[in-house]
C-alpha beads as a LAMMPS data file, in Angstrom:
LAMMPS data file: protein, C-alpha beads

80 atoms
79 bonds

1 atom types
1 bond types

-500.0 500.0 xlo xhi
-500.0 500.0 ylo yhi
-500.0 500.0 zlo zhi

Masses

1 110.0

Atoms # bond

1 1 1 63.444 26.066 -210.900
2 1 1 61.550 28.618 -208.818
3 1 1 59.825 31.369 -210.495
4 1 1 58.862 33.859 -207.554
5 1 1 55.868 36.070 -208.592
6 1 1 55.382 39.278 -206.624
7 1 1 51.833 39.513 -205.148
8 1 1 52.209 43.120 -203.669
9 1 1 49.522 45.844 -203.906
10 1 1 50.946 47.473 -206.792
11 1 1 51.483 44.137 -208.748
12 1 1 48.267 42.752 -207.892
13 1 1 46.649 45.616 -209.483
14 1 1 48.795 45.030 -212.378
15 1 1 47.753 41.208 -212.862
16 1 1 49.991 39.302 -210.830
17 1 1 46.744 36.858 -209.949
18 1 1 46.298 36.233 -213.472
19 1 1 49.826 35.596 -214.055
20 1 1 49.918 32.969 -211.334
21 1 1 46.759 31.181 -213.032
22 1 1 48.527 31.445 -216.460
23 1 1 52.011 29.748 -215.158
24 1 1 50.202 27.116 -213.370
25 1 1 48.169 26.233 -216.451
26 1 1 51.248 25.917 -218.648
27 1 1 53.426 24.180 -215.967
28 1 1 50.594 21.674 -215.977
29 1 1 50.116 21.349 -220.009
30 1 1 53.715 21.106 -220.445
31 1 1 54.171 18.304 -217.637
32 1 1 56.921 20.381 -215.707
33 1 1 55.254 20.345 -212.194
34 1 1 58.209 18.218 -210.706
35 1 1 60.693 20.651 -212.156
36 1 1 59.192 24.361 -211.581
37 1 1 58.102 25.820 -208.216
38 1 1 55.985 28.821 -208.159
39 1 1 56.452 31.024 -205.033
40 1 1 54.968 34.281 -204.200
41 1 1 56.795 37.438 -202.603
42 1 1 55.632 40.382 -201.543
43 1 1 57.000 43.788 -203.238
44 1 1 60.570 43.238 -204.946
45 1 1 61.123 46.938 -205.200
46 1 1 60.536 47.482 -208.870
47 1 1 56.639 48.577 -208.336
48 1 1 56.966 50.626 -211.942
49 1 1 58.175 47.878 -214.294
50 1 1 54.704 46.101 -213.860
51 1 1 54.525 42.363 -212.467
52 1 1 57.785 41.392 -211.020
53 1 1 58.825 37.911 -211.565
54 1 1 62.316 36.340 -210.740
55 1 1 63.417 33.416 -212.505
56 1 1 66.603 31.814 -210.916
57 1 1 67.492 35.288 -209.417
58 1 1 66.616 36.968 -212.634
59 1 1 64.086 39.689 -212.534
60 1 1 61.508 40.119 -215.159
61 1 1 58.820 42.292 -215.751
62 1 1 55.670 40.834 -216.843
63 1 1 51.987 41.394 -218.067
64 1 1 49.406 38.443 -218.676
65 1 1 49.582 38.932 -222.339
66 1 1 53.340 38.546 -222.103
67 1 1 53.453 35.476 -219.737
68 1 1 53.234 32.659 -222.112
69 1 1 56.265 33.949 -224.023
70 1 1 58.186 34.214 -221.214
71 1 1 57.058 30.582 -220.166
72 1 1 58.259 29.591 -223.650
73 1 1 61.309 31.511 -224.010
74 1 1 62.726 31.543 -220.560
75 1 1 61.568 28.653 -218.659
76 1 1 61.152 25.982 -221.108
77 1 1 64.555 27.158 -222.687
78 1 1 66.326 26.764 -219.291
79 1 1 64.644 23.288 -218.885
80 1 1 65.773 21.802 -222.224

Bonds

1 1 1 2
2 1 2 3
3 1 3 4
4 1 4 5
5 1 5 6
6 1 6 7
7 1 7 8
8 1 8 9
9 1 9 10
10 1 10 11
11 1 11 12
12 1 12 13
13 1 13 14
14 1 14 15
15 1 15 16
16 1 16 17
17 1 17 18
18 1 18 19
19 1 19 20
20 1 20 21
21 1 21 22
22 1 22 23
23 1 23 24
24 1 24 25
25 1 25 26
26 1 26 27
27 1 27 28
28 1 28 29
29 1 29 30
30 1 30 31
31 1 31 32
32 1 32 33
33 1 33 34
34 1 34 35
35 1 35 36
36 1 36 37
37 1 37 38
38 1 38 39
39 1 39 40
40 1 40 41
41 1 41 42
42 1 42 43
43 1 43 44
44 1 44 45
45 1 45 46
46 1 46 47
47 1 47 48
48 1 48 49
49 1 49 50
50 1 50 51
51 1 51 52
52 1 52 53
53 1 53 54
54 1 54 55
55 1 55 56
56 1 56 57
57 1 57 58
58 1 58 59
59 1 59 60
60 1 60 61
61 1 61 62
62 1 62 63
63 1 63 64
64 1 64 65
65 1 65 66
66 1 66 67
67 1 67 68
68 1 68 69
69 1 69 70
70 1 70 71
71 1 71 72
72 1 72 73
73 1 73 74
74 1 74 75
75 1 75 76
76 1 76 77
77 1 77 78
78 1 78 79
79 1 79 80
């Protein structure tokens, strides 16, 4: 599974770095490093929607405060 986080200027200002740190922590905590790969991407073309994150080709809009919920509901569910 690949999670791609936008690191373009708009998403960077909205917290993409913090989201990456949260996802890294959750991946380690749940011991799924061998199943989840994080990658970065410049602009995904959805700048007004917040930090853009793609999971298996599906686009999500995250904030640091919603990242753990996204991980639990989307990532862990797909790994089950």
